[in-house]
N, C-alpha and C positions, 0 to 999 in steps of 0.2 A: 643726172644734170649737174648736181652740186660737185661732182668729181671731175667734170670735164676740164681738160687742160692742166690737171695737176700731174706733174711728172716727178717721180722719185729718181734722183741721179746717184743714189747710193749714200750710205751713212746718214748724215742729217741734211743732205743737199737736195733742194727741190727747185723746179722751175714751174711757175704758174703762167700759163698762156691765157690771157683774157683780153680786155681792152688795151692793156699794155703787157709787156713781158717782165715778169718779176722773178728774180732769183733769191733764194734764201740759203745762206752759208754755202756758196759754190766752192766745190773742192773736187779735185781729180776729174775735171771735166774732159770728156772725150771729144765733145763737139762744142762749138761756140755759137749760140744764137745771141744776137745783140740784145742786151738788157736795157730796159727803160729804168728799172729800179732794182737795186741790190740791197738786201737786208742782211746784216751780220749780227749774230747773237752775242758773240764774245770772242776773245782773242786767242783761243787755242788754235794750233796750226791746222787742225782738221775742220775748222769753221771759218777762220780768217786766213784766206789764201790770196795774197796780193797777185800772184801769177795768174790764178784763175780769174780774179776780178779784172785784171788787165785784159784778159782774153775776150771778155764779153762786154767791156765798157766802150762806149762811144762818147762823142763830145757832149751829148745831152743826158748821159746816164747819171742818175742820182744814187748816191750811196748813203745808207742810213746805218748807224752803228752807235754803240755806247761810247762814251768819252775815252775809255781805256783802249779803244781800237783805232781811234781817228788819226793818231800820229803817223802811222805808216802808209796812209792812203792819200791818193791824189785825186783831183777833180772836184765835183760838186758833192762834198761830204757834209752830211747833216747829222749832228749828234743828238741822241735821244736817251732818255732815262726812263725807268719804270714809271708807268702812270701817265706818260706824256703821249699825246696824239700828234700826228703829222698828216697833212693831205698832200699827196703827190699826184697831180693830174686827176684821173678818175678814182684813184685808190686812197682810202683812209687807212692809216697804219697806226696802231696803238701798241706801245711797248708795255709788256707786263713782266713782273719779276720772274726770275729764273735762277735757282740756286740749290745747293745741296744743304740738307739738314743733318746728315749723319756721315758725311765724307768731307775731306778737306779740299777737293778739287775745284769747286765753284762756290766760294764764299759769297754770302749775300752782300757783303761790303764792297765787292768789286763792281756791282751795278750791272751785271749781265742781264740780258733781256730775252724774252720770247716775244712773239709778235702776233697780234690779231690783225689780219688784213681783210678789209672789206672792199670788195670789188665785184661788179656784175651781179649785185643782189645777193651775195653770199658772204659769209664770214669764215675765214680760214685761220686756225690757230696753230702756230708753230711754237712748241713749248721750249725750244732750246735745250741746253743740258741742265736738267733739273731733277730734283726729287719731288715727291708728293708734297705740295706746299699748300697752306691755307688759302692763298690768293687764287687758287684754281676755282674756288667756289664762286667767284665773281665773273669768271670767263664765260662769255656767250659766243657760241660759234656753231656753224653747220658741220664743219670738218675739222677734226683735231689731228695734228701730226705729233705723235707722242713717242718719246724715247722709251724703249723697252728692253734694252740689251744688258742692263746692269753695269756693275763695276764703277762707272763714273756718273751714272744716271739711275733712274728707276729701273728695277727689275720687272719681270712680267707681272708679278702680283701687285706691286705698287702702281704700275702703269694701268692695270685694270681698275684699281681703286680711283686713280685719277680720272679715268673715263666715266666712272659712276658719278664722280663729283661734278664733272663738266657737263655730262649728258649731251654730247653732240649727236647729230644724225648719223655721222660716219666717222671712223677713225682709221688712220693709216699709221702702223708702227714704223719707227725709224731708229737710227743709232744702233743698228745691228748688221751683221754680215760682213763687216770689214775689220775694224780694230777690236771690237767686242761684240758679243751677242750672236746667238746661233739660231738656226731655223727651229730648233727645239724650244728655245725661249719664246719664239713668236707663236708656236703652236700652243704653248701653255697660255700665253696672253689671250689668244683667240678663245680658248675655253673658259676664260674667266671674265671676259667682257660682258656686262649686263645685257640681257635680252632687249631687243629693240634698237640696239646700236649696230650699224653695219660695219663689220671689220673688213677692210680691204688691204690685203697683203700684196704689195706691188713688187715686181722684179725691177732691179735697178736698170735704168736705160743707159746705154753706151753711146 
């Protein structure tokens, strides 16, 4: 039930079908379902894709993003920073910190975010491009979408530690299978996730 309507579109891109249609980091979309809400975590091209955003945007679509991403986007764009909440229709969105601790790719100073989306009686956490960070200890969610491909984000070991820290009911690994991360990385992740957390490895939808 808590996983209903969660579609992995490859890499870090998801669509959530609930009371409204929510996209997170739409990229390389093969099909276009009209979005009510689009959430962008940061400005790298594999997360902020104006072409894909335009594909799924309509006159009433709301786009939420950090300040560093807002300049190239049109329409109803709402800027958010770590720690800030927004309510968009039936969805409550809270931005949470997302950054690297031992890599230069995603500095904390940039203000990149992950999101906790509360809708339909469940909380879904999209971690963005992040390492294992202390702020994860305060995240409460039912489903965690966690990068596990390494190189630019957590590797399998760190991602499993993040799951232990967050303690969701279910976790879906992401940020693998395209630019970085292999099925072997995800198999390792599956074996390291604490007992009691359901690991759901999705195939990317085309």
